[in-house]
Structures are given as C-alpha cells and as structure tokens.
Phi, psi and omega in degrees: 000140179257123185245138169249117176259137182234130178214173187280305192242129179281121176056041176209124175096162183296323181296318177296319179298315180293322177300316180290319178301314181294317181301316181292323176296319178294319179297324176297333179266009174098004177280152172257117187241123174256134180249135176233127178243156178284314187223155176225069187297329181279354177061039174289149174289137184277139178281173178300141180065019175246135181224151179232125182298310186247054178291320180287126186295325179292321178295322179293320178295320177297317179298319180297327177289323182278339188303319181303314183286325177297318180286321182299318184255011176055051181260158174272164177253113184301319180299312181298313181300313181294320180299311183294315182290333173294316178297320180298316180289313184298318184262009177050052184292133178265332186205141177254135180241110177278146172237237179287119188244007178277183177098358174078007181281344178216143183266162176299323180296321178293321176299316180299318180296319179298317182295334179286335189254343186205158178291143185228134168245140183227115174275123185269098183276341176205182189272002182307319184300337184236013174249177178284353179166332187282143177282333173218138192264003181057244178245016180270130181247019182298333181295346181282341187216033175064023181264010179301134177232169171299117193224165174230128175280106186301318184291324184258352180056044176240135183245151181226130184254158176055035187293321180297314179297316181297318180300314181294321178296318179297317179301315181291322184283331191252338179287142172055042176250006179077015181285138173266112182265132181242127176256130179281352181217158176297324179300314180290323178300317178293321177298316178301319180296333180269353182266183178289356176265007184300333181268004181274181179279108185246138180221148177253118175224110180293146176296153178226160180228169179281108184282352174275342178267311178264108187202160177293142179242162177260173177056057181296327179299322179294322178294320179297321177294322179301320183259014174059046178255129180296130184296332185278349186280151169270119192262120171258143180234139175226137181216140175201146178308314174235110188304322185266013171299122187298332177295333185278350168075023179305323182301326179289316179293318178304310182293326178295319182291326179293335181265354188296133175283149177054050181303331184297343180276349187247159169220145180249124176260117185247128177238130177142165175298149179075004181299325181294340182269000180291131182287159178291134186244012182081014180226146178300137182227141173243109184262103186273346181074191181278126185236128177261330185291117186294327179297319178293317178303316181297321177297320180292320175301319182292329178294324186290144172282314174221152176257128182255124182237092184268030180302137180274336168206140178198156183273289180206071191301138181294324184298327177297315180297317182294314181299314182293322178296329177281358180085022179251117180291154187243137171252125185210161168290143181276075183231156175049221180279353180300324182297336178279335184279335187242131175246167178300337180279339186248351182179206184222138172233144177238141187267337178272119180278095181199158176295324182296323180293323177292313179303312183298319182290320177299314181295323179294319180299312187269359177285332182296143178295327182254035184301324182296322178290320178299314179298318180298314181293316177299321178297320177296318179292325178296317177297316180299317180293325177298318180295327181282325191240333195239028176285145180300322182296318179299315179298314183299315181298324181288324176292324179299324177293321177295317178301315181297319180293320179297318181290328181291341180263004180291000000 
C-alpha cells in the first residue's frame, strides 16, 4: 500500500516525531510512505520521499500574505492543491494520513477536496480540528456547542480570532466525509466523542516509540562526565521543542526552582529551543539546546534522575514515552493524556497546577534517605510498562488494521 502522510512541521515537535516513527515502521513492513510537510523552519535537508510545501522562502512569504484572505473567505490554495494531487498521482497513493494540520499551510477547503478523492485517516495530535482555533482549550468547553467566540486564554495569554466562523467551517468540512479519526489517548478520544466529530469513525491508538533507541544505559557516571555534569548533583531534566511555549509550563518549573530549598544539591538539564535564553535561577544548569539525534537524547534521559514535565495541557507527549523507555521516571501535572502515561509505580503526578506543587513534590522525592533506590525502581517499572504498551511495532500494527479497514469500505 502507498501512503501519503501530511503534517505541519518538518523534524520539529511531537506530532512530526510520531509521523516519522509510524512511517518508518510501515516501511519496515513493506509500505511505501511519502511524507509532506508544510514548513521547514529549521532548514534541515530533506530526506528521500520527504517534501516541504513552502520550502522556498519567497513562496512562503507570498503564502503568508495570501493566507489572511484565503482563511477569511474560506478559499483553497491552488498551489497546495496541485502539489498534493501531483504527489498522489506520481506515487500512486492509496491512502492519505493527516497528522498536525494547523498552521495555515493547508485550507479546510483543500482538506475537503482530498477527502472526496481518496481515503483519509487523521491522527488527532491536539484539539485544533474540532475547536474554533485553539490547540488546547484549557478549561473552556465552548467548542462542544458552537459557542466559540473571539477569545483570549487569560492563563496562557493566547488569542484566537474568528472562532465561531472557524468552528462552523470545520464542522461542515469534516463531518460525514468518511475520515477515520485516531486519538492517541483516552483523553483525546473522549474529547472527540463530545465534539461535532462524535458520530464519526473514532479509534484509540496510543503513540509508540523505538524501544531499541530509547533504553536504559550502563555506566551513567561516564555519561555525566561526557556532558560535564557533576556526579554529586541530583539531576532534574526538562525538555520541550520550544522551551518557552506556554503550554509546556516552563514558568511553573522556573518558579518552583527559584523556591527550591538546598538548591546547591540540584542541577537542571534543559533540552529545547530557547534554552540558551533561560535566565540564571540560582541552580546549576546544563543547557543542551535543541537536539535531533536520538542517541544523544537517550543519553541525556539516562543522566537525569527524574524528568519534570509541567505541561498545563497535552495529548500524549512523546518526551514522557522517551524518558520512561530510558528508565527515567517522570514528574508531571495530571492533565490530558499525561495522566494515562504515568502510574504511581512509574512516576509522580500532581493535580494542582502551580509552582508550589512541583517544588513540594521534588523536595518530597529527594527528602527520602533511599530516594535513589525509589527512583531506580520506578525507572525499571517505567521501562517495563513501555515495553508492554508503547512499542513502535505495536502502534504500527494497529494503524495497518485501520488502513485495511478504510480501504475495505472504498
């Protein structure tokens, strides 16, 4: 079977990572997979069978100028439409698989046209497909009943325009088009059921990762020396594609660390864009920057004693899976699909979203005389659970069944 996968950002973010993981798993099983992305902001060289719609900067600037009018009048983009249909014809595509589709690189009208001509599966990585604009709705439920308005999320300071119009357009464009919608978490599956997509074909398939890449390593002291980490420190790790993305909750972790007692005993390992701009917090910091190499990421996960994930809303974050597969337990807010990823045996979750709750939990963890043994055992259980639930092969096989079902109804 020939698959065309479409997503927003090339080699950036969890949705892109999952798209690539699945594509490689399918290729190992004999599928031919073509990847198409909207943007390549980091200007990485594209691999074979990888394409970027707006790779050319002049073309991207032109699109950005036209985007306002395309969205305002719900128009299609002729260039995008022709590009996609050319790939479909050239590569004899049997099925299109959507991933993250926000960001303005493709219009609702273009999505609708694709669905008319070919079978479509859509993995819902965030809530954008069924809201008036937001990728995560915080505590607003207006998207459930067409009450979306031009709004501002006070807590996250993010604003969304034309939300009522966008919500209605999405409902018209996406309902009853034969799309197979896949939710990576029970939380997202339940949200889909409460949205205007509740009557569509919905499936739950948890994301998976390569457990041969992300795994526990030996000789951790040597790794700490390699990355210039003091052996005596208790290592906390934080990672995000964009560190200061408000959804990722850096502000909570930052404030927690500034209040932390006995700061001299800790070090913070930061991975992600903008890490170099993080201000000094009175605690030792190792700023690793944005890292693509999975082997290096796995080594950094292994260095950490615990991984701290202060996301205020998230679907099924990849970093949780990677850290746990590496045998590093995770401390996180109990939000979205994160609560499904972590059990009391594999890590810690806190229900109050505040800097104080993170600070208190960190101090409680490391206050124990045998904290190192507790962390070790939780890490072992996290790895075991990863092997049972979050292997790349398990995810790939379940998607293959969805593809077969979609084609059987053609």
